[in-house]
N, C-alpha and C positions, 0 to 999 in steps of 0.2 A: 351236519358237522361243521365246525368253524373253519373258515378259510383264511389263509394268509397269503401275502404276496409271494409269487414264485421266486423272488430274489432271496427270501428267507430260507428257501430250500432249493438250492441250485441243482441238486442231484435227484430231485423228486421224480422227474420223468424217467430216469434210468432205474430208480429204486422201487417204484410202484408199478404194479401191473395194471391197476385201474382204481377208480374211485366209485363207490356205490352210495347212492342216496335213497333213503326210504322216506316217503311222505304220504300224508293223508290226501287222497284224491285220485282222479282218473289219470292214468299215464298211457300214452299212445303205444301202439304195437311195436315200435322200434325202441322203446325204453329211452326216449330222448326228450319228449315234451310233456309237461304237465298240462293236460287238456283242460282240466277244471279241478280246483280244490275250493270247496265252499268254506272250509276251515281257514285256509290261508288267504282266501279272496283272490286266487289266481285263475287266469284263463289263458290257454295257449301260450304258456311260458316255456321257451326252449332251454330249460334249465341245464340239461347235460352239456349243451354247447357253451353256455355261459361259464360253467365251471371248468370245462375243458380249455376254453380260451384263457381263463385266468390262471390255471394250474399247469397247463401243458400235459395233462394226464388224461387218458381216455376215461370218460365218465358215463355211468349208466344209472338211470333213475328207475324207481319202481314204487308202486303202491305198497304201503307199509305191511298190510296183511300178506300180500303176495311175497314180500321179502322174507317174512317170518316163515312162510311155507317152504321157501327155497332153503332157508337155514335149517329147518327141521329135516328136510330131505337129505341135505349134504352132511350135516353134523349131529342131528338130534334124534328124537324118539322115532322118527319115521324113515330112518335109513333103509329098513328092510320092508317098507310098506309101499307098494307101487301106486296104490290109489287111496288118497285120503283128502280130507278137507280140514282147513284151519278156520276157526271162528275166534276172533280176538275181541274181547269185551273190555272196554275202557270208557272214556268219555264218549267215544263213538264205537260203532261195531264194524269190524272188518271181516272179510272172508276171502279165502282163496282155495283153489282146487289143484291137486296134483293128480294127473291121470296117466297111467302107464309110465310112471316115473318122471314125467315132465310137467312143469307148471303149465296149467291151461289158462291162457289169457283171453281167449275169444278172438273174434275178428278185429276188434278195435281196442283190445286191452281192458275191456270192462267186465270180464267174467267174474262172478263172485260177489256182486254188490247186493247182498241180502239186506244191508242196512237200509236200503231204500226200496225194499219190497213192501208193498202196501199190506199191512196186517190189520189195520182198523180203518176201513173206508170212511172218509169224511172226518177222520180224527184230527189230532192236533197238527198244526202246520209244521212242516219240516224245513230245515235250512236249504234243502235242495229245491224247494218250490212246490213240492207235493204235500199231501196231507196223509196222516196215519201211517207213516213209514215205521218200520221196526225201530229205527234210531230214536223215534219220539216216545217209545214205550219202554224199551229194554236196555238202552245204553245207560251207563252210570250217570251221565249228565241228566238224562230224563228221570231216572230214579231219584236223584237228589232234588230235582225240581219238584217232583210229586211229593216228596217228603216235606220240603219247605212249605208247599201249598197247603199241606195237611197240618202245619204247625208243629212238625217234629224237628227237633234239633239233631239231625243226623247228617254227618258229613261223609259217611262211608257206608258200604253195604254191611260191614260188621256192626256198625251202630244200629242200622235198621233191623238186622237180625236180632240184636239184643232187645230192641223194643218189642219185636214180635214174640220173643220168648217170654216176655212179661205179659203177653196177652193183649197188647195194644192193637186194636182193630184196624186202625189206619195203616200201621206198619205191615200187618198181615195182608191187607188188601193190596198194597203196593207191590209187595213181593210176589203175590199170586198173579197180579196183572203182568208184571214184567217177566217173571219166570215162564208163564204160560205162553207169552208172545215169543220169547226166545226159543222155547221148546218146539213151538209150532214151526218156526222158521227152520230149525235144524231137522225136523221131520221131513220137510220139503226137500232139503239137501239129500237126505237118505233115499227118498223115493226117486229123485231125479238122477242121482249119480251112483247109488249103491256102493259107497266107498268102503274101504277096508277099515277105516277108522275116522272118527271125528275128534280133532284135538281142539279143546276150548282153552285158550290162554286168557288169563285175567290178572289185573293188577290191584284189585281192591277186594279185600275180604276173602272168603273161601266158598267152595261149593259143597261143604260138609253139612250145611244147615238147611233151613226151609227153602231157600232160593234154589239150591241144587236139586232138592227133592222135587220141587214143582217143575223145574226144567225137564227132569227125567220123566216125570209122569206125563207131561205134555208131549214129549217125544213118543212115548209108548202108545199114548192114546190116539195119535194122529198118523202113525205109519200103518201100512197094510199089516194085518195080523201076522202074515207069513214072515215079515221082516222084523217084527217086534223083538227086541233083545239081541238081534244078530249083529248089530253094528257097535263095536266098542266105542264108548264115549270116554275119552281121556281128558282130564282137566289138569291144568298146571298154572300155579301162580308164578308170575314173572315180574321182573323189575324193569325199570325204564331202559336198561341196557339191551333189552331184547330187540329194540329198533335198530340200534347200532350194529348188533350182530347180524341182523337181517340185511342191513345195507351192505355190510362187508361181504355177506354171502352172495349178493347180486354181482358184485365185482368179481368174486372168486369163481362164480359159475361161468361168467362170460370168459374168464381167462382159462379155466380148466376144461370147460365143455363147449363153450361157444354160445352165441345168442340164443335165447329161449323164446323164439317167436312161433306162436301156434299158427 
């Protein structure tokens, strides 16, 4: 969120309960330091203290997917669901878990990083330094790069779906590869956590076409037969404001409930 001098808001410290910041990257267990963000090029940045010093207001930072999970638990679709996972699909892939009504962050704040789970050993290099991560196959950035490499003029998932509906083999192949990878990763979440719901948020296109079908088929094919079809998969298209709402929810959670440290 944009920052301004404290002089421009002399009553900010008395009017605001806190400031929340959502960002792409690893955040420490105290919601104070960005340990690493490959997207932003940051490492060990004490962002909460920097903003608190500039604003005079208590500040809490969080991974963007975790912030969305908190928002959904406090105000959204998951208010009555004690156990669920959020998978956010955009230029990158985020993931977060709520267990027994609380955000699960892990010992160091890194729980939920399926984007960097290896799906294709020896595959394409990832910005994290590994190869074959889910992010290199199923993120919108990866999908668009595969489309360009195939000579397709597709700038969105909707464009690619349109090409696939015309029988374009390259488009069909890309959708199958990306959808199968995402479905496989989600099936792992189901078997590890047995959540009451998986919520997939996405900003590009819809899950009503081939991509969504492939994802669902991959989930069902890779979970234990006993669990097949038992975990509701909810999908929701969101706008860019979802990150702002998530950030606000982090501040609200700390004010209303207290620090969420696993």
